[in-house]
Each structure stands twice: as structure tokens, then as C-alpha cells.
N, C-alpha and C positions, 0 to 999 in steps of 0.2 A: 149890094153884095150881102148875103146872109152872114150874120155874126160868127157862126161856127166856121165858115170858110175863111172869113177874114182872120180869125185867130190862128188858123192853120197856116195861112199865108205869112203871118207874123213869125211863125216858127221857121218857115223857109228863109225869111229875111234874116232872122237872128243867127241861124246856123251858117249861112253864107257870109254874113258880115264878120262873124268870128273867124271863120276859115280863111277869109281873105286877109284880115288883119294879122292873123298868126303867120300866114305865108309871107306877107310883106315884111314882117319882123325877121323871119328867118333869112330872107334874101338881103335885107338891110344889114344884118349881122355878118353874113358871109362877106359882103362888100366891105364892111367896116373892119372886121377882125382878120379875115383871111386874105382878102385882096388889098387891103389898105387903100381903097379907092374912095377918096373924099367926094367926088362928083356923084358916083352911083349911090353911095351911102346917103347923101343928102336927098337925092331924087327918090329913093325908096322910102325914106322917112317922110318926105312931102306927100308921096302917094298915100301912105298910111293915114296921114292927117287929113288929106282931101277926102278919102273914103269915110273917115269918121265924121267929118263935117257934112258930107252929102247924105249919108245914111241917117245920121242923127237929126238932120233938118226935116226929114220926112217922117221917120218912124220913132224917133226918140227912144223911150224905154219900153215901147210896146212889145218888141221881140223878147226882151228879158222877162216880161210878165207872163208870156205864153210859152216859155221854155219848158220842155218836158223831157229831161234827159233819161229818166228811168224807163220811159215807154218808147224811146227812140229805136225804131226797128233797124236803123242803119248804123247804130253805134259800134258794133264789133268791127275790129280791124280785119283787113284781108292780108294774106301773106305778102302781096306785092308792096304793101306800105312799108315793109321792113327791108326791102331789097335796095340797099344803098351801098355802093362800093367806094365812093369818094365824095368830096365836097361838091364837085360838079353835079353829081346825081342829086344831092340834097338841094342845091340851088335850082336845078331844072324841075324837080318834082314840085317844089314849092311855088315856082313861077307858074307852072301849069295849074296848080290848085288856085292860085290867085286869079288867073284869067277866067277860069271856069266859074268861080264864085262871083266875080264881078259881073260876068255875063248873066248869071241867074238874078242877081240884084237888079241889073238893068232891065231885064224882062219884067220882073214883078213891079218895079217902079212905074212901069207904063200903066199899071192899074190905078196908080195914085197921083203921079205928078210927072208930066212929060219933060219938064225942065230938069228934074232930078235924073230921069232916065237918060237924057242927053248928056248930063254931067258924068254919069257912070260910063257911058259909051266913050266919051273923051278919055276918061281915066283908063279904061280898058286898052285903048290904043297907045296911051302913054306907057302902060305896062308892057305891051308888045315890044316897044322900043327899048325899055329898060332890060327886059329879058335878053334881047339880042345883044345889047352892049355888055351885059353881065357875062353871057356865055362866051363872047369874044375875049373879054378880059380873063376869064377862067382859063381859056386855051393859051393865052399869052403868059400866064403864070403870075406869081406875086411880083410886086414892084421890087426892084433891086434897092438895097440899102445905099444911102448916099456915099458911104465909105467904099462899097464894093463896086 
């Protein structure tokens, strides 16, 4: 693979790695602070650490070296990104962001390491499960206080 293309691929990996980690953190914090759900909080945290381990094992700091924020043509936000009415919208938007980003990482990992691509696929399916459980918990509402 030509070096110029490889460097551009590292930019794709870096952007999606950051996007996925950020989205996982938002979902984790919703589960922790809004839902008070110990299980989902733990699982989102574990997913974030697995993502860091898998991506770091393959690409290390390469993405960071090739980051080019000032020339990123996709940097400006679109109006839809600001359309949040409630915490459920925030959780859902971020779970979508995570799934999409992990899928991109999975596809590009196939160019480098099939085992890592498979690990990312497994993680993506775990996130599908967490998203479903989180949305169901969101509809059920916050846990009741032990006094109430």
C-alpha cells in the first residue's frame, strides 16, 4: 500500500477511534448518572477499554501522528447534530455514532490484521446489545430510591 494512502487510512482510523470512544463515554455517563444503572455503566466502560486495547494494539499512535484537524473537510457540524430534545435522544445519537465508527474501524482493520477486525466485529455486536438494553432502561425511567 502506498505510504500516502496508508497515512490517509490512519486519519480515518484516528477519527473513528476518537468518535467511538467519545460516544461510549457519553453512553456510559448517561447510564451512570441518569439511569443509575451499575450493569450498563460497567459494560459501556468495558467496551471503551476493549476498543482502546484493540485499536491501540494495531495502530498505536499512528493515527495521532497523521491527524490533520485544520484541513478536515468534514469538521463543520450540521444542524441535525444539535437536535436533542431529551437524554434519550443523546443516548441514542451517541450509540449510533459508536456503532458506525466501530464498523468503519472493523472494515479498515481488515487491511492490517484480521484478528483485530474480528475483535471489532464482536465489540460492535456487544454494542448492539448495550444499545438495546440502554434504550429499554431509558423507557423504564430512573430507578426508584430505596426510600420511595
